[in-house]
C-alpha positions, 0 to 999 in steps of 0.5 A, spaced: 677 498 793 675 505 789 668 504 786 671 506 779 675 500 779 669 495 780 664 497 776 661 493 770 665 488 767 664 483 761 666 475 761 669 472 755 662 471 752 660 478 754 655 476 759 654 480 766 658 477 772 659 480 779 662 487 777 668 486 782 671 480 778 676 480 773 677 475 768 684 473 766 684 470 759 690 466 758 694 467 752 689 469 746 690 465 740 693 459 743 687 457 747 687 450 744 695 449 746 693 451 754 694 444 756 700 443 753 703 449 755 702 447 762 707 442 762 713 447 761 710 451 766 709 445 771 717 443 770 719 450 771 715 451 777 718 444 780 725 446 778 724 453 781 721 450 788 726 444 788 732 448 786 731 454 790 729 450 797 736 446 795 740 453 795 737 455 802 738 449 805 745 448 803 747 455 805 743 454 812 746 448 814 754 449 811 757 454 816 763 455 810 758 458 806 755 463 810 759 469 806 756 475 803 755 472 796 751 466 798 747 470 803 745 474 797 744 468 793 739 466 799 735 473 798 735 471 791 732 464 792 727 467 797 724 472 792 724 467 786 720 463 791 715 468 793 714 471 786 713 464 783 708 463 788 704 469 786 703 467 779 704 460 778 698 457 782 693 462 778 697 461 771 696 453 772 688 454 774 687 458 767 691 453 763 688 447 766 681 449 767 680 456 764 679 459 771 681 466 770 676 469 775 679 474 780 677 479 784 679 486 783 682 486 790 686 480 788 688 482 782 691 489 785 694 484 790 697 480 785 700 486 781 703 489 787 707 483 789 709 480 782 712 487 780 715 489 787 718 482 787 721 483 780 724 490 783 727 487 789 730 481 785 733 487 781 736 490 787 739 484 790 742 483 783 745 490 784 748 488 791 751 481 788 755 486 783 757 490 788 759 484 792 764 482 786 766 489 785 769 489 792 772 482 792 776 483 786 778 491 786 778 491 794 780 484 797 783 486 803 777 490 805 772 485 803 770 483 810 770 490 813 765 493 807 760 487 807 759 485 814 753 482 816 750 488 818 751 491 811 748 485 808 742 485 813 741 493 811 741 491 803 736 486 804 731 491 808 733 496 802 731 491 797 724 490 800 723 497 802 725 499 795 721 494 791 715 496 795 715 503 795 716 504 788 710 499 786 705 502 792 702 508 788 700 503 782 694 500 785 692 507 787 693 510 780 689 504 778 684 505 783 682 512 780 680 509 773 674 507 770 673 501 767 666 502 763 667 497 758 671 490 758 674 487 765 677 481 761 684 482 761 688 478 755 693 476 760 695 470 764 696 475 770 694 482 772 700 485 769 700 493 770 699 495 763 695 490 761 690 492 766 691 500 765 689 498 757 682 496 759 681 503 762 676 508 759 679 514 763 685 518 763 691 513 763 697 518 762 699 518 770 699 510 770 703 510 763 708 515 766 709 512 773 710 505 770 715 508 765 719 512 771 719 506 775 721 501 770 727 506 768 729 507 776 729 500 777 732 497 770 735 503 768 739 505 774 741 498 776 743 496 769 747 502 769 750 501 776 752 493 774 755 495 768 759 500 771 761 495 777 764 490 771 768 496 768 772 497 774 772 489 775 775 488 768 780 494 769 782 491 775 783 484 772 787 486 766 792 489 771 793 482 774 800 480 771 798 472 771 793 469 766 791 464 771 790 470 776 785 473 771 782 467 769 780 465 777 778 473 778 773 472 772 771 465 774 768 468 780 764 473 776 761 467 771 755 465 775 753 472 776 753 474 769 749 468 767 744 470 772 744 477 770 743 475 762 737 470 764 734 475 768 734 482 764 734 479 757 727 477 757 725 483 762 728 488 757 724 484 751 718 484 755 718 491 757 720 494 750 715 490 746 709 492 751 711 499 750 713 500 743 712 493 739 705 495 737 705 490 731 708 484 735 702 479 736 699 479 743 700 472 744 708 474 743 707 479 748 704 475 753 709 469 752 715 474 753 712 476 760 711 469 762 718 467 760 720 473 764 717 471 770 718 463 770 725 462 767 730 466 771 727 463 778 728 456 775 735 457 772 738 461 777 739 456 782 742 451 776 747 456 774 750 457 781 749 450 782 753 448 776 758 454 776 760 454 783 764 449 786 763 450 793 755 449 792 756 443 788 760 440 793 755 442 799 749 439 795 752 432 794 754 432 801 747 434 803 744 428 799 750 423 801 750 425 809 745 420 811 749 415 807 756 417 810 759 418 803 764 423 802 764 425 794 769 430 791 766 434 785 771 435 780 772 442 778 
């Protein structure tokens, strides 16, 4: 760990502590509500674990669901679980007992994994948009384009892309000097929240952070939007209203997940960089919504809107009783 990153620090009461330890403050201004805020965090984290594990178990145990769209959904669930485990334990420790102390190394590791997982999720969402584009615009070539090998390569690309884009950030922060406070006014080691504590030249950090965000959010959203333009054109050419409704229905779950994932991400991104008059606790709440809500809601969206998953979930839970349940459309 570079020495500049772990020089002097201050705790909330300005007493000197171990210089290799930072302190996560939680949500400044809402300290009296920390215990109450832990309740929705617990509910969302429980929904994340139960929902995503259910998706993984159902897809793994049902051969009929071994299709590209569901394999991409499994990738999304795995990333959501990993991201949740990177943030929720420390978040609850802060909300329950103000245990915000975190070592410099652990802070950098948490920062790396949180942002890397978010980038991986964006890549998987782009892959799911490509899946819908091929299924609707080139249905006869679907099985030959999205083979198991291609799906596996897309998963590797998602991991490598997220890791490589995030890898320079810990090194860029490691070169900084933290000569004043080591108190991070946040619930986790968010990149810009840590950079703002530095007293040296932070322009490389700002430039790289903005560039990485644009390479992920900007490029992925553009490509997703472009795929849906082609999808809309293909659907509008269909002569049957029923065929158009069915084609659009296959995209419903993915569109909902995109809105759930990107809307809080964009709000958090723009308010953090341009919303200088937005209260700090609003910044932090938006950042936590961005991390907590999509992993909890994604499996619910797919479970509710996808008939195949609804039926298999019921069958998995009823299998031990030998009861066959038909789920209405």
